N, C-alpha and C positions, 0 to 999 in steps of 0.2 A: 458883651454877647456874644460867643465863638461866632466868627467868620466864616459861614457853612460851604463857599464855594470850592474850596482848596480839595476838604475833603469829597465832596462831591466828584470833583472829578478825579478824585486817583482811589476812593473807596467805594465809589456807587454809591453813596448814603442820600437819600431825602429830606429828612430833616433831623432836627436833633436828637429826640429821641430813639432814633435810627443811630445815630453818630456818638452817642452816650452806650447802647446798647453794642458795638460795635467794639468801642474801648473799653467796655470789662470785659469782653470774651475777648479780646486778645491780649487781653494781659499775660507778660511771662514769670512764668512759673520760681526763674531764679535767673541770677545772672554771672552766674559762678564757674568762669573756666579754669580750668586744671592749676594756674599758675595763680589762683587767689587764696586758696590754702596756707602756704608756706611760699616766703621767700628767701629760698634757699641760697643763692644768692648772699644774701644778707645775710642769715645766718651764720654760714661760712667762713665768710670777714670778720664779723663779731669776734668767732671763736680764734681765726687767726691771729686775730692782732693781741688776745692775750696769751698766744702759743707759751711763751718763757715763760710769766708768771704764772702761770697753771701749771707747769712741768714743776717750777720750784719749791712752788704749795704741795703739788702731788707726792714729793717726800717724805710728808709728815705721812704718808697713809700708813696705819698700822703704831704711829707713835701711841707711847704710853704717856705720855705729858705733850701734847698736843700745842698746850699754852707755851710751853718753853720753847719747842719747835719755832714757833713763830717767830717767837722775839730775836732768837738767831737769827732767822732769816730776813726780819725787817731791816735789823741790825745789818747785816750784810750784802740785803738785796733790796733796799729799800724802796723800787719800783713794784714790788710784787704787791703791794697794799692796792696796786690801781684795779687788780683783777677781783678783789672783797665785796665790794657793793652788787656785783654779780651774781655772786653765789646765793643771795638771794633776792635775786630777780630785783634789781632796781638797777638803773643805769646811770643815772647821776652820781659822781665822785665827790659830792659834798653833801651832807646831809645834816640835818639838823634831830632831836631826839630828844623828846620831853620826858625825865626821868623818873617824875614817879606824878600821876594824876592828884594825888589827895596832897600834895603839900603844896599845890600854887605849879607857876613856870617856870620850873627847873630844868633847863637844856642845855646841853651838852653837843659840841657842833664836832664834827668830823670831818678832815679833810684826807682824801684820797690820792688823790690827783698828785700830791707835794715827792718828790724826787729825794728830797734830806730830811733826814727824820731824826729827833732829840729824843732821849730816851723818855721822856715823857709824852712826846706823840705815840713811840709805840705801845706804851703802856696803855696809852685809849685807845687804838687799836686792836691791841692784845682783850683788852674790855671787853670792846664791842662786840669784837667774835664771839666770847665765851658768852657773854649775855644773850646775842641771837643765836648759838646755837652753830658758829660756824666750826667751830675749834672740834668741834664733836665731830661734823661734816667730813673735814680735814682727816681726819683719824680714822675714817671710818671708810671715804671713799676707792674705791679702786680705781679711778678716770676720772679724774675733774672734766678735763677735756669733754670726754659724752656728758657730763654731768650739764656743762655750758651749755653743751650741743641742747640737749633736751630743755634746759632755760630757755634759750636763744627760740626753740621754737614755739613754746610756751608765750613768750612775750609777745612777738610778732602776730598775734593773732587780733593783738591789738590796734593793727593796722589794716584789719582786714575790711574795715568799714571806707578808710579811705582806698583801699584796692578796689572794692565795689564801685563805688563814685569814680572811681581811673578807668573799670571798664565800661562802664555806660558810656563814658566820653571818647574813647576807644572807636567803640562801635560809631559814634555818630561823627569822630573826628576822620574816619576812614569813610564813611558816605560824603561828606563834607568836601575830603581831599580829593573825592572820584569825581563828583561835581563838578570841581575848581578846572579838571580838563575839560570839561563839556563849557563853562562860563569863565570867561577870560575875565571876566570885571569882577568875578567872586576874590575875595581875600578873607581871611579866618585868622584871628588872633586867641591866645588860649594865656588863662590864668594868670591876667595882669587886673591893676585896676583900673574903672575908666580913667582915672587923670591921667596917666601915662600916654595914653591914646589922644592927649590934647598936644602931645609933641608934634604926633603929624597932623595940627592943623584940625583935628574933631570936635568939637562939637557934643561935650557929655552931660548930662545933667547936675546942678551943684551938688544937690541931695546925694548926689550917688559916686562924687568924685574920690570918695578913699573906700569905696567899694571895692570888692575883685569880682570878676566875671568869671564865671566859666568856658565861654566860647563867645565874642562877637565878630561880626559876621558882617562886613561889606559888600551892597551888592548892589551896582549899579547906582552907586552913591547915597543908597538905602542903607541904613544900622540897624541889626537886630542885636539884641542881647538874648542867648538860649544859656539855661539854667538845665540843669541834670540830676535825676537823681533817682530811687531805686528804693524802693520800702516791701520786703516781704513780710510785714506783720502791723497788725494795728499800732496807734500808740498816740503820744499827745500831740510832739513832733511836726506829722504831717499838718495837723490844723493852724499849727503858727506859720508853715510853709505858705500853704494858701493863701494867710492873708496880708501874709510880707511877698508874696509874688503879686497879689492883686494892686499895693500899695507899688510895686514897684514897675510894673507896667504904668501905672498913673503917672508917674516920674517919668518915666523913656518917652510917655508920649510927648510930656512938655516940651523937650528937646527933640521931638519928631524923631524919635526910636522909636521901632517895633521891640514886642517882647513877644519869645518864644520859648516854653516851658516844655521840655523832654521829660517825663515821669514813666515809672512802670512799676509791675509790683507785684504779688495779689494782697498783699495790703491793702489795696485802694479797693479790696472787694467787699471790704469788711467797714470802709470808711465812706461809701458812697454820697453821705450828704454833705460831706466837705469836694468833694470831686464836683457833685451836681452844681455847687455853689461857685465854685472857681471854671466849668465850662459857661455861667448865667454874666461871669464878671468878667473875661479875658478872653483875646482875640483868638488863641493859637496853642492847644494842649495837645501834645502826641507822645504814645507809647514809641519802644522801640518796632512793633508791628507797621505803625503806622510810617514810622523813617522809612524802613525795607521797600511799602510799598509805594512811596513816592508824593505823598504830602507836604514832606518839607521842600522839595521842588516845588510842587504847585505852590505854596505860599509863596514863593518868590514870583513866580509867574499871577500870581492873583493880583499885585499890587499892582499892576501895567508898568512895571520895570519894563524898560532892552533890554531884555538877558537873551 
């Protein structure tokens, strides 16, 4: 069950129902900052790394026979092949393609990383480009560099989930960094495996040795595992997370660790049963508003440490 005293000290709540009401009322609508949407440095770097191959492929614009033109390019400049996968929004340079679903597992392998190509390699790549529509793109695109920039922006959206978690960790990390100036015995470690702590003679739960933590904090010799996430909408994952973190707290307690879960997002407004369960089974659950109001610091104080 949630340890109520730190919340009383920081928020003035007098009971668990009041705490739950405060938690739901202070959930954040979003954790998106302006740098959440596109990592422009990454986009520009990826396009720049393909500047020469894209310029060479760009010479096929307006060609009436792009397949033949591509053959000539691959023969003279085989390195242009490494720019081909991104034209269909694929990052890998080695691909396997199923030729025909109706005839069984007939697979063709393509390697676009090679700097030396024989005639059969070139024909295979040209055939790939014809069947995927790349040759048509090469003959009609006015600027492959602009096109690939658009592709990079689109594929970068897949990284938004990671940036969402990173932004939460950044807020908490900033708070802990400020707190470390007030508390000389506070140490923070981020994004490592529990086993890495054993090199510093720190006892870790055997069942968690190979697991990665978001943040590990030491205050006055007491160790905390802090896990952080954000849910903007409902889904099955939060229920799995609740069950997982209930188990993790139990495992951590066996090694004399404490567990703090920092989570936020309007998604919890429609998943109150899961969160209510978490509050009955776990000691410390916070959202970002609670962190800003000093609950995290109060947790360190409330366990009777000399901080």
